[in-house]
C-alpha positions as CSV (number, residue, x, y, z in Angstrom):
1,M,146.6,95.5,3.7
2,S,150.2,94.5,3.7
3,D,151.0,97.1,1.2
4,K,149.4,99.9,3.2
5,R,151.3,98.5,6.3
6,A,154.5,98.8,4.4
7,S,153.8,102.2,3.2
8,F,153.1,103.5,6.5
9,H,156.7,102.6,7.7
10,R,158.4,103.5,4.2
11,P,160.2,107.1,4.1
12,L,158.9,109.6,2.0
13,R,160.5,111.0,-0.9
14,V,162.7,114.1,-0.2
15,R,164.3,116.7,-2.4
16,K,167.9,118.1,-2.8
17,V,168.0,121.7,-2.2
18,H,170.8,124.4,-2.4
19,S,172.3,125.2,0.8
20,W,171.4,128.8,0.5
21,R,167.8,127.7,1.0
22,T,168.5,127.8,4.6
23,F,168.6,131.8,4.6
24,L,165.1,131.6,2.9
25,W,163.7,129.6,5.6
26,L,165.0,132.1,8.1
27,S,163.3,134.8,6.1
28,R,160.1,132.9,5.8
29,G,160.1,132.4,9.6
30,F,160.6,135.8,10.4
31,S,157.6,136.8,8.0
32,D,155.4,134.1,9.9
33,F,156.7,135.7,12.9
34,L,155.4,139.1,11.8
35,N,152.1,137.9,10.5
36,A,151.5,136.1,13.9
37,P,153.4,138.0,16.5
38,L,151.5,137.1,19.8
39,V,151.6,133.5,19.0
40,G,155.4,133.8,18.3
41,L,156.2,136.1,21.5
42,L,154.2,133.8,23.9
43,H,156.1,130.8,22.7
44,G,159.4,132.6,22.9
45,L,158.3,133.9,26.4
46,V,157.4,130.5,27.8
47,M,160.8,129.1,26.5
48,G,162.7,132.0,27.8
49,V,161.0,131.6,31.4
50,F,161.7,128.1,31.4
51,G,165.3,128.6,30.7
52,G,165.5,131.4,33.0
53,L,164.0,129.3,35.8
54,M,166.8,126.7,35.0
55,L,169.5,129.4,35.4
56,Y,167.9,130.5,38.7
57,V,167.6,127.0,40.1
58,A,171.1,125.7,38.9
59,W,173.2,128.6,38.9
60,D,175.5,127.4,41.6
61,R,175.2,124.0,40.3
62,F,176.7,124.4,36.9
63,W,177.5,120.8,36.6
64,V,173.6,120.1,36.3
65,L,173.2,123.6,34.4
66,A,175.5,122.8,31.6
67,G,173.4,119.8,30.6
68,A,170.2,121.1,31.3
69,L,170.5,124.1,29.1
70,S,171.7,121.9,26.0
71,G,169.1,119.3,27.0
72,F,166.5,122.0,26.8
73,L,167.5,122.7,23.2
74,L,167.1,118.8,22.3
75,V,163.3,119.3,23.8
76,A,162.7,122.7,22.2
77,P,161.3,121.1,18.8
78,I,158.2,119.4,20.4
79,L,157.5,122.8,22.2
80,S,157.4,124.5,18.7
81,T,154.5,122.3,17.3
82,G,152.2,125.2,17.7
83,L,154.3,127.4,15.7
84,Y,154.3,124.6,12.9
85,A,150.5,124.8,12.9
86,V,150.7,128.6,12.5
87,S,152.8,128.5,9.7
88,R,150.7,125.8,7.9
89,G,147.6,128.1,8.6
90,L,149.3,131.1,7.2
91,L,150.4,129.1,4.2
92,K,146.6,128.1,3.6
93,G,145.5,131.6,4.0
94,E,143.7,130.9,7.1
95,D,142.9,132.8,10.2
96,V,145.5,131.9,12.8
97,G,146.0,132.9,16.3
98,L,146.1,131.1,19.9
99,H,143.2,128.8,18.9
100,T,145.3,127.2,16.1
101,V,147.8,126.3,18.8
102,W,145.2,125.1,21.2
103,Q,143.8,122.6,18.7
104,V,147.0,121.1,18.3
105,W,147.8,120.6,21.9
106,S,144.1,119.7,22.7
107,S,144.2,116.9,20.1
108,L,146.9,114.9,22.1
109,D,148.1,113.2,19.1
110,G,149.6,110.2,20.2
111,R,152.3,110.2,17.5
112,L,153.4,113.8,18.8
113,V,153.1,112.6,22.4
114,R,155.5,109.6,21.9
115,F,157.9,111.7,20.1
116,G,157.8,114.3,22.7
117,L,158.5,111.7,25.5
118,L,161.5,110.3,23.2
119,L,163.0,113.7,23.1
120,T,162.4,114.3,26.9
121,A,164.2,111.0,27.4
122,L,167.2,112.0,25.4
123,G,167.5,115.3,26.8
124,T,167.3,114.0,30.3
125,G,170.0,111.3,29.2
126,W,172.3,114.1,28.2
127,V,171.6,116.2,31.5
128,I,172.8,113.1,33.6
129,T,175.7,112.4,31.0
130,S,177.0,115.9,31.2
131,A,176.6,116.1,35.0
132,A,178.6,112.9,35.4
133,L,181.3,114.1,33.1
134,I,181.8,117.3,34.8
135,T,181.5,116.0,38.4
136,L,184.0,113.2,37.9
137,G,186.2,114.9,35.4
138,V,186.9,118.1,36.9
139,K,188.3,118.8,40.5
140,P,187.5,121.1,42.5
141,A,184.0,120.9,41.6
142,V,182.6,123.1,39.2
143,T,179.6,125.0,40.7
144,T,179.2,128.4,38.7
145,P,179.3,129.4,35.0
146,Q,182.7,131.2,35.9
147,D,184.1,128.0,37.3
148,F,183.2,126.3,33.9
149,L,184.6,129.0,31.8
150,M,187.9,129.1,33.6
151,R,188.5,125.3,34.7
152,V,186.8,123.7,31.5
153,V,186.8,125.8,28.5
154,L,190.0,127.8,29.3
155,A,191.8,125.0,31.1
156,P,195.7,124.9,30.5
157,D,195.4,121.3,29.8
158,P,193.1,120.7,26.8
159,G,191.0,117.7,26.3
160,F,188.2,117.8,28.7
161,F,186.2,120.5,27.1
162,E,186.8,118.9,23.8
163,L,185.6,115.6,25.2
164,W,182.4,117.2,26.6
165,L,181.7,118.8,23.2
166,V,182.3,115.4,21.3
167,M,179.8,113.6,23.8
168,G,177.3,116.4,23.3
169,G,177.8,116.4,19.6
170,L,177.4,112.5,19.5
171,M,173.9,112.8,21.2
172,A,172.7,116.0,19.5
173,A,173.5,115.1,16.0
174,P,171.2,112.0,15.6
175,V,168.4,113.7,17.6
176,F,168.7,116.7,15.1
177,A,168.7,114.3,12.2
178,S,165.9,112.4,13.4
179,S,163.6,115.6,14.3
180,V,164.5,118.2,11.8
181,V,161.7,117.5,9.5
182,A,159.8,114.7,11.6
183,L,157.8,116.9,13.8
184,P,156.3,119.3,11.1
185,L,155.6,116.1,9.0
186,L,153.8,114.4,11.9
187,L,151.9,117.4,12.5
188,D,150.9,117.9,8.7
189,R,150.2,114.1,7.3
190,K,149.1,110.9,8.8
191,V,152.3,109.0,8.7
192,G,153.8,106.8,11.8
193,V,156.5,108.1,13.8
194,G,159.2,105.6,12.4
195,Q,158.2,106.8,8.9
196,A,158.6,110.5,10.0
197,V,161.9,109.7,11.6
198,L,163.3,107.7,8.5
199,T,162.1,110.6,6.3
200,S,164.0,113.1,8.4
201,W,167.0,111.0,8.1
202,R,166.7,110.7,4.4
203,A,166.4,114.5,4.3
204,V,169.8,114.8,6.0
205,V,171.5,112.2,4.2
206,A,170.3,113.9,0.5
207,N,171.4,117.3,1.7
208,P,174.4,116.8,4.1
209,V,175.8,120.3,3.2
210,C,172.6,122.3,3.6
211,M,171.7,120.5,6.8
212,S,174.8,120.9,8.3
213,L,174.7,124.7,7.7
214,W,171.1,124.6,8.9
215,G,172.3,122.9,12.0
216,A,175.0,125.4,12.5
217,I,172.7,128.3,12.2
218,V,170.1,126.7,14.7
219,M,172.9,126.3,17.1
220,S,174.5,129.7,16.8
221,L,171.0,131.5,17.3
222,C,170.2,129.1,20.3
223,L,173.6,130.0,21.9
224,L,172.8,133.7,21.3
225,G,169.7,133.3,23.0
226,L,171.4,131.6,26.0
227,G,174.1,134.0,26.2
228,T,171.7,136.9,26.6
229,L,170.4,135.3,29.8
230,M,167.3,133.6,27.9
231,F,166.1,137.2,26.7
232,G,167.2,136.5,23.1
233,L,165.1,133.1,23.0
234,I,161.9,135.0,23.0
235,L,162.6,136.1,19.4
236,V,164.9,133.3,18.5
237,M,162.8,130.3,19.2
238,P,159.7,131.5,17.3
239,I,161.5,132.4,14.2
240,L,163.4,129.0,14.3
241,G,160.1,127.3,15.0
242,H,158.4,128.9,11.7
243,A,161.5,128.4,9.9
244,T,161.5,124.7,10.5
245,W,158.1,124.5,8.9
246,H,159.5,125.9,5.9
247,A,162.4,123.7,6.0
248,Y,160.3,120.7,5.9
249,R,157.9,122.0,3.1
250,D,161.1,122.5,1.0
251,L,162.6,119.1,1.8
252,V,159.8,116.6,1.7
253,V,158.0,115.9,-1.5
254,R,154.3,116.6,-1.3
255,E,152.4,113.5,-2.0
256,T,149.2,111.5,-1.0
257,V,150.2,109.2,2.2
């Protein structure tokens, strides 16, 4: 009994992969998107609409908007759970569709719920931290994206924007390391949340260059989506969601748990 309990918390074995595999993950993610376009477009549309609502509500409160948008990206992986299920079904040759997504969400898997709540708490924490930094650090108040661009990004006195980026990175990096393979792993196998997180960290430590490149690709595509007033997210998010499944399959050794 104690051996089983110990194995439930022990991280799974991972592989070392070539950095160029990241582009194969994107290619496979795009292929999955083409094989189940309705599911992907609906996921992307939901995320795009949610992001658009944030833009609309907080456009003149950019001290909130800046953190809310980046916090949204921290939570996005849990919203992609249905996409992981679709990719798994396609890999098995199953008939996939909205019913595949519904089976995942209707199961109310406690592990996914706990992980989702954790990501939501971290995203909310960053929103509050970002808002406090911008409110206290920039005078007069930053209220619009133009204000942020001129007074923070292009400020003649460097330092604050760099501090904001460093703070965001310090919060985003551990979230990325903890979730990059944890969520598809939780969906695919009967493992504990702690075991999934430790496995995700092990995959990052074993592949530092590859995972740094993957993080840069994910961030660049997400920024592209945000920079197109959320319309780009309609395509970016489902492709990245499917690609994340293939990253997990590549990085975590298949074994009986």
